[in-house]
C-alpha positions as CSV (number, residue, x, y, z in Angstrom):
1,M,1.5,17.0,-15.8
2,T,1.1,14.0,-19.1
3,S,-2.5,12.2,-19.0
4,E,-0.3,8.1,-18.9
5,S,-1.8,5.5,-18.2
6,P,0.0,4.3,-14.5
7,R,1.5,1.6,-15.9
8,G,3.5,4.0,-17.9
9,T,3.7,6.2,-15.3
10,A,5.3,3.3,-13.5
11,Q,7.2,2.5,-15.7
12,R,8.8,5.7,-16.6
13,A,10.0,5.8,-12.2
14,N,11.0,2.2,-13.2
15,K,14.0,3.8,-14.9
16,S,14.6,6.5,-13.0
17,R,17.5,6.6,-10.0
18,N,19.5,3.3,-9.4
19,S,16.9,2.6,-7.1
20,T,15.0,-1.4,-6.8
21,A,12.3,-1.5,-9.4
22,L,8.4,-1.2,-8.5
23,V,6.4,-4.2,-9.3
24,L,3.0,-2.7,-9.9
25,N,-0.1,-5.6,-9.9
26,T,-3.6,-5.6,-10.2
27,Y,-5.9,-7.4,-8.1
28,T,-9.3,-7.4,-6.7
29,M,-9.0,-7.4,-2.7
30,V,-12.9,-6.3,-2.1
31,S,-14.9,-7.0,-4.8
32,E,-16.1,-3.2,-5.7
33,V,-12.1,-1.6,-5.8
34,Q,-9.9,-2.2,-8.4
35,V,-6.3,-2.7,-5.3
36,I,-2.9,-2.0,-7.7
37,S,0.0,-2.0,-5.7
38,F,3.5,-1.1,-5.7
39,L,6.1,-3.1,-3.6
40,G,10.2,-2.2,-3.6
41,G,12.5,-1.0,-0.5
42,P,12.7,1.3,1.6
43,G,13.0,4.6,-0.5
44,S,12.6,2.7,-4.3
45,G,9.9,5.6,-4.3
46,K,6.4,3.8,-3.9
47,G,4.9,6.1,-2.5
48,T,6.3,9.4,-4.1
49,L,4.4,7.2,-7.2
50,C,1.2,6.9,-5.6
51,A,0.9,10.3,-4.2
52,L,1.3,11.1,-7.7
53,L,-1.0,9.2,-8.9
54,Q,-3.8,9.5,-5.6
55,E,-3.8,13.3,-7.0
56,T,-4.0,12.4,-11.2
57,F,-6.9,9.9,-11.4
58,L,-8.5,11.4,-7.7
59,C,-7.4,7.9,-5.8
60,A,-7.1,6.2,-2.4
61,H,-3.8,6.2,-1.2
62,F,-2.9,2.8,1.6
63,S,0.3,2.4,2.9
64,V,1.0,-0.7,4.3
65,G,3.2,0.0,7.3
66,D,1.3,3.7,7.8
67,V,-2.5,1.8,8.0
68,L,-0.1,-1.0,10.5
69,R,0.8,1.9,12.4
70,A,-2.7,3.9,12.6
71,E,-4.3,0.2,13.8
72,A,-2.1,0.3,16.5
73,T,-2.6,3.5,18.2
74,K,-6.3,2.2,18.2
75,P,-6.6,2.1,21.5
76,N,-9.6,-0.6,21.2
77,S,-7.8,-2.9,18.5
78,P,-6.8,-6.3,19.3
79,Y,-4.1,-5.8,17.7
80,T,-2.2,-3.4,19.0
81,S,0.4,-6.0,21.1
82,I,1.2,-8.2,17.7
83,I,1.7,-5.0,15.3
84,E,3.8,-3.2,17.5
85,E,5.3,-5.9,18.4
86,N,5.8,-6.9,14.7
87,I,7.1,-3.3,13.6
88,R,9.7,-3.5,16.3
89,L,11.5,-6.2,14.9
90,G,10.6,-5.3,11.3
91,R,8.2,-7.9,9.7
92,V,5.1,-6.7,9.1
93,G,2.5,-9.7,10.7
94,P,0.5,-12.2,10.6
95,K,-0.9,-12.0,7.1
96,E,-4.4,-12.0,8.5
97,I,-4.4,-9.2,10.8
98,T,-2.2,-7.5,7.8
99,V,-5.2,-8.3,4.8
100,G,-7.8,-7.6,8.1
101,V,-6.9,-4.3,8.9
102,L,-6.5,-3.1,4.8
103,Q,-9.9,-4.3,4.2
104,S,-11.7,-2.2,6.2
105,H,-9.9,0.9,4.9
106,M,-10.8,-0.4,0.7
107,K,-14.4,-0.5,2.3
108,E,-14.3,2.6,4.2
109,A,-13.3,4.1,0.6
110,C,-15.4,2.1,-1.4
111,E,-17.6,3.5,0.6
112,A,-16.9,6.6,0.3
113,D,-17.4,6.0,-4.0
114,I,-13.3,5.5,-4.6
115,H,-12.9,2.2,-6.6
116,T,-9.8,2.5,-7.3
117,V,-7.1,1.8,-4.3
118,F,-2.6,2.6,-4.2
119,L,-1.3,0.2,-2.4
120,D,2.3,0.4,-1.2
121,G,4.6,-2.0,0.3
122,R,7.7,-3.2,0.8
123,S,7.7,-6.9,-1.1
124,C,7.1,-10.0,1.7
125,C,10.4,-11.3,0.9
126,D,12.0,-8.3,2.1
127,C,10.1,-8.3,5.2
128,Q,9.2,-11.6,6.2
129,Q,12.8,-13.1,7.4
């Protein structure tokens, strides 16, 4: 694999196939962690690209859906019924829950000395109806 920047890699992936465009956005959700988010519809390559970048740059990769499903399976989670209902309806759910669960994962990454996180998920306009 060539040593391209994540931005160059995302642009190259964006031109492949006839998938919907991947949107690359960087922001800081937890002060010590840089978050690079990939948004797009199912099958657009978000997870594949994040996995390749995670391997190349030794960063964390969180899928919004996977993180929420994991939270819903925790025996003591106060959010289980809300998350399960929203998954059944094809929605991400209340932003307070989603952001809170993601923040806790990012804090764990920071404690493990990981300071860049790749976040993949559907765009809000696709899943919030």
